[in-house]
C-alpha positions in Angstrom: -19.3 16.2 -17.9 -22.5 16.8 -16.0 -23.4 20.5 -15.8 -24.6 22.1 -12.6 -28.3 23.0 -12.8 -29.6 26.5 -11.8 -31.2 25.2 -8.6 -28.1 23.4 -7.5 -25.9 26.4 -8.3 -28.2 28.7 -6.3 -28.2 26.3 -3.4 -24.4 25.9 -3.5 -23.9 29.7 -3.6 -26.3 30.1 -0.6 -24.4 27.5 1.5 -21.0 29.0 0.5 -22.1 32.5 1.4 -23.5 31.4 4.8 -20.4 29.5 5.7 -17.9 32.2 4.5 -20.1 34.9 6.0 -19.7 33.1 9.4 -16.0 32.8 8.7 -15.4 36.5 8.2 -17.3 37.2 11.5 -14.7 35.1 13.4 -12.1 36.8 15.6 -8.8 37.4 14.0 -7.2 34.7 16.1 -9.6 32.1 14.6 -9.1 33.4 11.1 -5.4 33.1 11.4 -5.2 29.6 12.8 -3.1 27.2 10.8 -4.8 24.4 9.0 -3.2 21.1 7.9 -4.7 19.7 4.7 -4.3 16.0 3.7 -5.1 15.8 0.0 -4.9 13.1 -2.7 -1.7 13.3 -4.7 -3.6 14.1 -7.9 -4.7 17.4 -6.4 -1.1 18.6 -5.5 -0.8 21.4 -8.0 -4.4 22.8 -7.5 -4.5 22.6 -3.7 -1.0 24.1 -3.5 -2.2 27.1 -5.5 -5.5 27.4 -3.5 -3.5 27.3 -0.2 -1.3 30.1 -1.4 -4.4 32.1 -2.4 -6.0 31.5 1.0 -2.9 32.8 2.7 -2.5 35.8 0.4 -6.0 36.9 1.4 -4.9 36.9 5.1 -7.3 34.0 5.9 -4.8 31.8 7.6 -1.8 29.6 6.9 -2.2 26.2 5.3 0.2 23.2 5.5 -0.3 20.5 2.9 0.5 16.8 2.8 0.0 14.9 -0.5 -0.1 11.1 -0.9 -2.5 8.4 -2.0 -5.8 8.7 -0.3 -5.3 5.3 1.4 -2.1 6.4 3.0 -3.6 9.6 4.2 -6.7 7.9 5.6 -4.5 5.5 7.5 -2.4 8.3 8.9 -5.5 10.2 10.0 -6.7 7.0 11.7 -3.4 6.8 13.6 -3.8 10.3 14.9 -1.9 12.4 12.3 -2.8 16.2 12.8 -5.0 16.7 9.8 -7.7 19.3 9.7 -9.1 18.7 6.2 -9.1 15.5 4.1 -9.6 15.6 0.3 -9.9 12.0 -1.0 -9.7 10.8 -4.6 -12.5 8.4 -3.9 -15.5 7.8 -1.7 -14.2 4.6 -0.1 -11.4 6.2 1.9 -13.6 9.0 3.1 -16.1 6.4 4.1 -13.3 4.6 6.0 -12.4 7.5 8.3 -16.1 8.5 8.6 -16.9 5.0 9.9 -14.1 5.5 12.4 -16.0 8.6 13.7 -13.1 10.9 12.6 -15.2 13.3 10.3 -17.2 16.2 11.6 -20.8 15.4 11.0 -22.3 17.3 8.1 -18.9 18.5 6.8 -18.5 16.0 4.0 -19.2 17.2 0.5 -18.5 16.0 -3.0 -16.1 18.5 -4.5 -14.7 17.3 -7.9 -15.0 14.9 -10.7 -12.2 13.3 -12.8 -11.7 10.6 -15.4 -9.2 7.8 -15.8 -7.2 7.4 -19.0 -4.5 5.4 -20.7 -1.2 7.2 -21.4 2.0 6.5 -23.3 5.3 8.4 -23.6 5.2 11.2 -26.2 7.6 9.3 -28.4 5.6 6.1 -28.4 4.3 4.9 -31.7 1.1 3.6 -30.1 -2.1 4.7 -31.8 -5.3 5.8 -30.0 -7.5 3.0 -28.8 -11.2 2.6 -28.1 -11.2 0.7 -24.8 -14.9 -0.4 -25.2 -13.7 -2.4 -28.2 -11.2 -4.4 -26.0 -7.9 -3.5 -27.6 -4.9 -5.8 -27.2 -3.2 -4.2 -24.3 -0.4 -6.9 -24.2 0.6 -5.8 -27.7 0.9 -2.2 -26.4 3.0 -3.4 -23.5 5.4 -5.3 -25.7 7.4 -8.3 -24.6 8.6 -7.0 -21.2 6.7 -3.8 -20.7 4.4 -3.2 -17.7 1.3 -1.1 -17.1 2.2 1.6 -14.6 -0.7 2.4 -12.2 -1.4 3.2 -8.6 -1.5 0.0 -6.6 -5.0 -1.5 -7.2 -5.0 -2.9 -3.7 -5.5 0.5 -2.1 -4.6 3.5 -4.3 -7.9 5.0 -5.8 -6.7 5.4 -9.4 -5.6 1.7 -9.4 -8.9 0.7 -7.7 -10.9 2.5 -10.4 -8.6 1.1 -13.1 -8.9 -2.5 -12.0 -12.7 -2.1 -11.9 -12.7 -0.7 -15.4 -10.4 -3.3 -16.8 -12.5 -6.1 -15.2 -15.7 -4.5 -16.6 -14.2 -4.5 -20.1 -12.8 -8.0 -19.8 -9.2 -6.8 -20.0 -7.9 -7.4 -16.5 -7.0 -11.1 -16.6 -4.8 -10.6 -19.6 -2.6 -7.9 -18.0 -2.9 -8.6 -14.3 0.6 -10.1 -14.2 2.0 -7.1 -16.1 1.0 -4.4 -13.6 3.7 -2.1 -12.1 2.0 -0.9 -8.9 2.9 2.6 -7.8 2.5 4.3 -4.4 0.2 7.0 -5.9 -0.9 8.4 -9.2 2.0 10.8 -9.5 4.5 8.0 -9.1 2.7 6.0 -11.8 2.8 9.0 -14.1 6.5 9.5 -13.5 7.3 5.9 -14.7 5.7 6.7 -18.0 7.3 10.1 -18.3 10.7 8.5 -17.9 10.0 5.8 -20.4 10.3 3.1 -17.8 6.8 1.9 -18.6 5.3 1.9 -22.1 1.8 2.3 -20.8 0.1 4.0 -17.8 -3.2 4.5 -16.2 -3.7 7.9 -14.5 -6.3 10.6 -14.0 -7.0 12.8 -16.9 -6.0 15.8 -14.8 -2.5 14.3 -14.2 -2.0 13.5 -17.9 -2.9 17.1 -18.8 -0.2 18.4 -16.5 2.6 16.5 -18.2 4.3 17.5 -21.5 6.0 14.1 -21.6 3.0 11.8 -22.1 -0.1 11.7 -24.3 -3.5 10.1 -23.8 -4.4 7.2 -26.1 -7.6 6.1 -24.5 -10.4 7.2 -22.2 -12.3 4.7 -20.2 -16.0 4.7 -21.1 -18.7 5.9 -18.7 -20.1 3.0 -16.7 -17.0 0.9 -16.8 -16.1 2.0 -13.3 -17.7 4.1 -10.5 -17.7 7.8 -11.1 -14.4 9.4 -10.1 -15.5 11.7 -7.3 -13.4 13.6 -4.8 -15.1 14.2 -1.4 -13.8 16.7 1.1 -14.4 16.5 4.9 -13.3 18.2 8.1 -11.4 16.0 10.5 -12.4 16.0 14.1 -9.9 17.7 16.4 -8.5 21.0 17.5 -8.3 22.4 14.0 -12.0 21.7 13.2 -13.2 25.3 13.3 -10.4 26.7 11.1 -10.5 23.6 8.9 -14.2 24.1 8.2 -13.4 27.6 6.9 -10.8 26.2 4.5 -13.1 23.4 3.4 -15.7 26.0 2.6 -13.0 28.0 0.7 -12.3 25.0 -1.5 -15.9 25.1 -2.7 -15.8 28.8 -3.7 -15.8 29.9 -7.4 -12.2 31.1 -7.0 -11.0 27.7 -5.9 -13.1 25.7 -8.3 -11.6 27.8 -11.1 -8.2 26.7 -10.0 -9.2 23.1 -10.0 -10.7 23.6 -13.5 -7.3 25.0 -14.6 -5.7 21.8 -13.6 -8.2 19.5 -15.4 -10.8 18.8 -12.7 -14.5 19.2 -13.2 -16.9 20.5 -10.6 -20.0 18.7 -9.4 
């Protein structure tokens, strides 16, 4: 993973201090305003903990909604009352930004992740080197399917399809995909043994005791997995900006790291 340079760390700290400094200068009524956070399903555990920490500090109440980034972006477009959007890819943040739904200057790249191949813990499958184009059909068996977020719109599936196409593996298994509504749903199929193979984020695989990683997609086989965060225009914008800034503090980044995410 890329390490933060001294200059970038200094700049980040300065921005965070300025934003949070302004936050603590706000009246109590502003500080206590409720914020609704729409966040990618893969961030469920981390954002839930961060929201609880935020509330425990008396900074305000946070309501969370987790789903695929595509679902959340469409809901925001339709007027859902979101204050903060944390997307699992750039495309869906671009989508709502082009709709003029993001507060200018509020967007920031927050996290990095990786996509991996997983199998149930009791699988006999050995580790594979994806750059060497392993026989994925053999891993799937006669009737097995690859569980993954729907490549048509779910970020993990979009990354996965791009990686498999880049490695020349997509055509062989395209008809053997089991599209899921989000990454957690795809993980669950493998956990239950309903799919012999799955493609998820490394952070989700790390959370489960029922699966193991057998392959990591090589760098360059797909766009970098980057999670941008932005403030959604609307009545919550002021309070949402404070929570978005809190997501970028060392305390919050430590929680993300606990759950397998890397910082920028």
